[in-house]
C-alpha positions as CSV (number, residue, x, y, z in Angstrom):
1,M,45.4,24.4,46.5
2,I,46.4,27.7,46.9
3,K,47.3,29.9,43.8
4,Y,51.1,29.9,43.3
5,L,54.2,31.3,41.3
6,G,56.1,28.3,40.0
7,S,53.3,25.8,40.6
8,K,54.3,22.1,39.2
9,R,50.8,20.8,38.3
10,L,51.9,19.7,34.7
11,L,55.0,18.2,36.1
12,V,53.6,16.0,38.5
13,P,52.3,13.2,36.6
14,M,56.2,12.9,35.0
15,L,57.6,13.2,38.5
16,G,55.1,10.6,39.3
17,E,55.9,8.4,36.4
18,I,60.0,8.6,37.5
19,L,59.2,7.9,41.2
20,T,57.3,4.7,40.0
21,S,60.3,3.6,37.3
22,V,63.1,3.7,39.7
23,N,61.2,1.7,42.0
24,A,61.5,4.8,44.9
25,K,60.0,3.7,48.4
26,S,61.5,6.8,49.7
27,A,61.8,10.4,48.5
28,L,62.5,13.8,49.1
29,D,60.7,17.0,48.0
30,L,63.2,19.5,49.0
31,F,61.7,22.8,47.9
32,T,58.1,22.0,48.7
33,G,55.9,25.0,48.3
34,T,52.2,23.7,48.1
35,T,53.0,20.3,48.6
36,R,51.9,19.2,45.1
37,V,54.9,16.7,44.1
38,A,55.3,15.4,47.8
39,Q,51.5,14.8,47.9
40,E,52.2,12.8,44.5
41,F,54.9,10.9,45.8
42,K,53.3,10.3,48.9
43,R,49.8,9.1,46.7
44,R,51.9,6.6,45.0
45,G,53.4,5.1,48.1
46,A,56.9,6.1,48.8
47,V,57.6,7.8,52.4
48,V,58.3,11.4,51.5
49,T,59.9,14.2,53.4
50,A,58.7,17.7,52.2
51,L,61.4,20.6,53.4
52,D,60.7,24.1,53.0
53,A,61.5,27.8,55.0
54,A,57.8,28.7,54.7
55,R,55.7,28.8,57.4
56,Y,52.3,27.9,55.3
57,S,54.9,25.3,53.5
58,E,55.4,23.6,56.9
59,V,51.3,23.4,57.9
60,F,50.5,21.9,54.4
61,A,53.3,19.3,55.0
62,Q,52.2,18.5,58.7
63,C,48.5,18.3,57.0
64,Y,49.2,16.1,53.4
65,I,52.6,14.5,54.2
66,Q,53.3,14.2,58.1
67,T,49.2,13.4,58.8
68,D,48.4,10.0,58.4
69,G,44.7,10.3,56.8
70,H,43.6,6.7,58.0
71,A,44.1,8.1,61.0
72,V,41.9,10.5,61.1
73,D,38.5,10.3,62.7
74,S,36.2,11.8,59.5
75,K,33.6,12.6,61.8
76,E,35.4,14.3,64.3
77,L,37.2,16.3,61.4
78,A,33.6,17.3,60.1
79,D,32.1,18.1,63.3
80,A,35.5,21.0,63.9
81,L,35.1,22.1,60.4
82,R,31.0,22.8,61.0
83,Y,31.8,24.6,64.0
84,L,34.5,27.1,62.9
85,G,32.2,27.6,59.7
86,S,29.4,28.7,61.7
87,L,31.5,31.3,64.3
88,R,30.4,34.5,63.6
89,G,32.9,36.9,62.0
90,E,34.7,39.2,64.7
91,P,37.1,41.6,63.0
92,G,40.5,42.0,64.1
93,Y,44.3,42.1,62.6
94,F,43.5,40.6,59.6
95,T,40.2,42.4,58.6
96,D,42.0,45.7,59.5
97,T,45.2,45.0,58.0
98,F,44.3,43.0,54.8
99,C,41.0,44.2,53.9
100,V,40.3,48.0,55.3
101,K,44.2,49.4,55.0
102,S,44.2,47.1,52.0
103,R,42.4,45.3,49.8
104,F,42.9,41.6,49.5
105,F,39.6,40.6,50.7
106,Q,36.4,41.6,51.4
107,P,35.9,43.1,55.3
108,F,32.6,40.3,55.8
109,N,35.3,37.6,54.8
110,G,37.9,39.0,56.6
111,E,36.2,38.6,60.1
112,R,35.1,35.7,59.2
113,I,39.4,34.7,58.6
114,D,39.9,36.5,62.0
115,A,37.2,34.5,64.0
116,I,38.0,31.1,62.8
117,R,42.3,31.7,63.0
118,D,41.6,32.9,67.0
119,S,39.8,29.7,67.5
120,L,42.1,27.2,65.7
121,D,44.6,29.0,68.6
122,R,42.3,28.8,71.9
123,D,40.2,25.5,70.4
124,F,42.5,23.2,68.6
125,A,45.9,24.1,69.7
126,G,47.9,21.1,70.2
127,S,45.3,18.9,68.3
128,P,46.4,16.9,65.2
129,L,43.6,18.4,63.4
130,W,45.1,21.8,63.8
131,P,47.3,21.8,60.6
132,I,44.3,20.2,58.6
133,L,42.2,22.5,59.9
134,L,44.4,25.8,59.2
135,T,45.2,24.5,55.5
136,S,41.3,24.5,55.0
137,L,41.2,28.2,56.3
138,I,44.0,29.1,53.5
139,D,42.7,27.4,50.7
140,A,39.3,28.7,51.6
141,A,40.4,32.5,51.9
142,D,42.4,31.7,48.6
143,R,39.1,30.8,46.8
144,V,37.9,34.4,47.9
145,D,41.3,36.7,47.2
146,S,41.1,40.0,45.3
147,T,44.5,39.2,43.3
148,T,46.2,37.9,40.6
149,G,47.7,35.0,42.5
150,L,50.6,36.8,44.4
151,Q,49.8,39.1,47.6
152,M,52.7,42.1,46.5
153,A,49.7,43.8,45.3
154,Y,46.1,43.5,45.0
155,V,43.6,44.0,42.0
156,K,42.2,47.7,41.6
157,S,38.5,46.7,41.2
158,W,37.0,43.8,43.4
159,A,37.6,40.3,41.7
160,E,34.3,38.6,41.3
161,R,35.0,35.7,43.7
162,S,35.8,37.9,46.4
163,Y,31.9,38.7,46.9
164,K,31.5,34.9,47.5
165,P,31.3,33.5,51.3
166,L,34.5,32.1,52.9
167,E,33.6,28.3,52.8
168,L,35.5,25.7,54.6
169,R,36.3,22.2,52.9
170,A,37.9,19.3,54.3
171,P,41.5,18.8,52.4
172,A,41.6,15.6,50.5
173,L,44.3,13.8,53.2
174,L,46.3,10.6,52.3
175,G,47.3,7.8,54.0
176,G,50.9,6.7,55.2
177,P,53.4,7.9,57.3
178,G,55.7,11.0,56.0
179,Y,57.6,14.2,57.5
180,A,57.2,17.7,57.6
181,V,60.2,19.6,57.8
182,R,60.5,23.8,58.1
183,A,64.2,25.0,57.2
184,D,66.2,26.3,54.8
185,A,67.3,23.6,52.2
186,T,71.1,25.1,52.1
187,V,71.5,24.3,55.6
188,A,69.4,21.1,56.0
189,V,70.0,19.1,53.3
190,S,73.7,17.9,54.4
191,D,71.5,16.3,57.4
192,L,68.8,14.7,55.8
193,S,68.5,10.9,55.6
194,E,69.0,9.2,52.5
195,V,65.9,8.6,50.4
196,D,65.7,6.9,46.5
197,F,64.3,9.8,44.6
198,A,65.0,13.5,45.7
199,Y,63.2,16.5,43.8
200,L,64.6,20.0,43.8
201,D,62.5,22.7,42.6
202,P,64.9,25.6,43.6
203,P,63.6,29.6,43.2
204,Y,64.3,31.2,39.8
205,N,65.5,34.4,40.4
206,Q,64.9,37.3,42.5
207,H,61.3,36.9,43.2
208,R,60.6,36.2,47.0
209,Y,58.3,33.8,48.1
210,F,58.1,35.1,51.7
211,T,56.7,38.3,50.1
212,N,54.8,37.1,47.1
213,Y,52.6,35.0,50.0
214,H,53.6,37.5,53.3
215,I,49.6,36.9,54.0
216,W,50.2,33.1,54.2
217,E,52.8,33.4,56.7
218,T,50.9,35.9,58.7
219,L,48.0,33.9,58.8
220,V,50.1,30.9,59.9
221,A,52.1,32.7,62.3
222,W,49.3,34.9,63.4
223,D,51.5,37.6,65.4
224,A,50.2,40.9,64.1
225,P,53.1,42.1,62.6
226,E,53.9,45.6,62.1
227,H,53.8,46.4,58.2
228,Y,54.9,48.2,55.8
229,G,53.5,50.0,52.1
230,A,50.3,49.4,49.8
231,A,50.5,45.6,49.8
232,C,50.9,45.9,54.1
233,K,53.8,43.3,54.3
234,R,55.5,42.0,57.0
235,I,58.2,44.5,58.6
236,D,60.6,41.6,58.9
237,S,60.7,41.0,55.1
238,R,63.4,43.7,55.2
239,D,65.6,41.3,57.6
240,E,68.2,39.4,56.3
241,A,66.9,36.5,57.8
242,T,63.9,36.2,55.3
243,K,66.0,36.5,52.6
244,S,67.4,33.4,50.9
245,V,70.3,33.0,48.8
246,F,68.8,31.6,45.9
247,N,67.0,35.3,45.0
248,F,71.0,36.6,44.6
249,K,71.8,36.3,41.3
250,R,75.9,36.2,42.2
251,Q,75.7,34.0,44.9
252,M,72.7,31.4,43.9
253,P,74.9,29.2,41.4
254,A,77.1,28.1,44.0
255,A,74.5,27.2,46.4
256,L,72.4,25.4,44.1
257,R,75.7,23.4,42.9
258,R,76.3,22.8,46.6
259,V,73.0,21.7,47.5
260,I,72.1,19.5,44.3
261,G,75.6,17.9,45.5
262,E,74.9,17.1,49.0
263,V,71.9,15.5,48.8
264,A,71.6,12.0,49.3
265,A,69.8,9.8,47.0
266,T,69.9,7.3,44.6
267,V,68.3,9.2,41.8
268,V,68.0,13.5,41.9
269,A,65.5,15.7,39.4
270,V,66.3,19.3,39.3
271,S,63.7,21.6,38.0
272,Y,64.3,24.8,36.3
273,N,64.0,27.1,33.4
274,N,65.4,29.2,30.4
275,E,64.6,32.4,32.2
276,S,66.8,31.5,35.5
277,W,70.1,32.6,36.7
278,V,72.0,29.2,35.6
279,A,72.6,27.9,32.1
280,L,71.2,24.5,31.1
281,E,75.0,23.2,30.4
282,D,75.9,24.2,34.1
283,L,72.6,22.7,35.5
284,V,73.8,19.3,33.9
285,D,77.1,19.9,35.1
286,M,75.9,20.4,38.7
287,C,73.6,17.1,38.2
288,C,76.6,14.7,36.9
289,A,77.2,14.3,40.4
290,H,74.9,11.9,40.7
291,G,75.9,9.8,37.5
292,H,74.4,9.4,34.3
293,V,72.3,12.6,33.0
294,E,68.9,12.8,31.2
295,T,67.5,16.5,30.3
296,F,64.1,17.0,29.0
297,A,62.6,20.4,27.9
298,F,58.8,21.4,27.3
299,D,56.9,24.3,26.7
300,S,54.8,26.0,29.3
301,K,53.0,29.1,30.0
302,R,54.7,31.8,31.6
303,Y,53.5,33.2,35.2
304,V,50.3,35.1,35.7
305,G,52.5,38.2,36.2
306,A,54.4,37.8,32.8
307,Q,51.1,37.8,31.4
308,I,49.3,40.7,32.9
309,G,52.6,42.8,32.2
310,I,53.9,45.8,34.4
311,H,51.4,48.6,35.8
312,N,52.3,51.9,37.5
313,P,50.7,53.0,41.2
314,S,48.0,54.3,39.5
315,G,46.9,50.8,37.8
316,V,47.7,52.2,33.7
317,K,49.6,49.5,32.1
318,V,52.9,50.2,31.2
319,G,55.8,48.8,28.8
320,T,54.7,45.8,26.5
321,V,55.2,41.8,27.6
322,S,57.8,40.6,25.9
323,H,56.5,36.6,25.6
324,L,54.0,34.2,27.3
325,R,56.1,31.2,27.0
326,N,59.2,29.5,28.5
327,L,61.0,26.5,28.0
328,E,61.1,24.2,31.3
329,Y,64.1,21.8,31.7
330,L,63.8,18.5,34.0
331,V,67.3,17.5,34.9
332,V,67.4,13.4,36.0
333,A,70.6,11.9,37.5
334,G,71.7,8.6,38.7
335,P,72.8,5.5,37.5
336,K,72.9,4.8,34.1
337,R,70.9,1.3,34.4
338,I,68.0,3.6,35.7
339,V,67.8,7.2,34.5
340,A,68.7,5.6,30.8
341,D,65.2,4.2,30.4
342,L,63.6,7.1,31.7
343,R,63.2,8.2,28.0
344,E,61.0,5.4,27.3
345,L,58.4,6.2,30.0
346,P,55.4,7.7,28.4
347,A,55.1,10.5,30.3
348,L,58.4,11.5,29.1
349,R,58.1,10.9,25.9
350,Q,55.4,13.1,25.2
351,V,57.6,15.7,26.2
352,P,58.1,17.8,23.0
353,R,61.7,18.4,23.3
354,P,63.7,15.8,24.8
355,V,67.2,16.3,24.6
356,G,69.9,13.2,25.8
357,V,73.1,14.1,27.5
358,A,75.8,11.5,28.6
């Protein structure tokens, strides 16, 4: 699983317990990102819809959620990975842009990424293995990058892991059906089928996933876009079409209220934190549209950029880090007979600061 801003790794067990407790057979992960939560839902037997606007998220969802792992020929997959892994590196757009003009990857790995990505479209176009193999490539590239986890910049000196050779591994596929949807949640939410349980993890602030992970966008699109700046960001990062309403402080609260209100689910869970643009009491009010509300809060480490601090273009640290921890909220809404019992779940009873909201 790639390094990801706002990863819900610690929340996954809690969300999985909620899904099981409310006996959900169908689920929606509306801002799926890496699909970590959607995978947990599928692992627990739910038919899951994973939705996100990012190209790389769609590929992850096609791999882990839409693909029925039981239907994949493991030998065929292993043979494909072995073939791709044996390809000789060939410098192309990826090497020139992200290894020479910028320093996100060592050139010897960039050349292999170029060769493998070209082969995917040449040799596996239309194959059900395509999203699985591309997921393997993204994961492999993430393991040898030279960043702190975000692609807005690369580290001043090569990261130790960047010296390792690119290694393709088979993704851990899950059996059963599921759906991958690439769409703007504010547009698609009203057209989605009703589910038993919906989880929403909307963007918290001005940080844009499209620019934070622009290399993965390019690796999936494979469109050799014009770029700009030291980080060689895609030129379409400047287009309004690639910007989310959730990244604008004045527009976001109304958009979030509408999305929460329009999601069709028996039980709805929304995660947020105390550094977001929406106060907890406002978030609870938004969720009341779905019935009784329970709110849980727990201590969490801030994202890696906050821990490292701010540096000027010369790499010199400027200013001081104000704090390293924040509060993560999980707001759950639905019929009182179902939601009120969630306080008794072991996974949630371990949360340090539960607050019940009638």
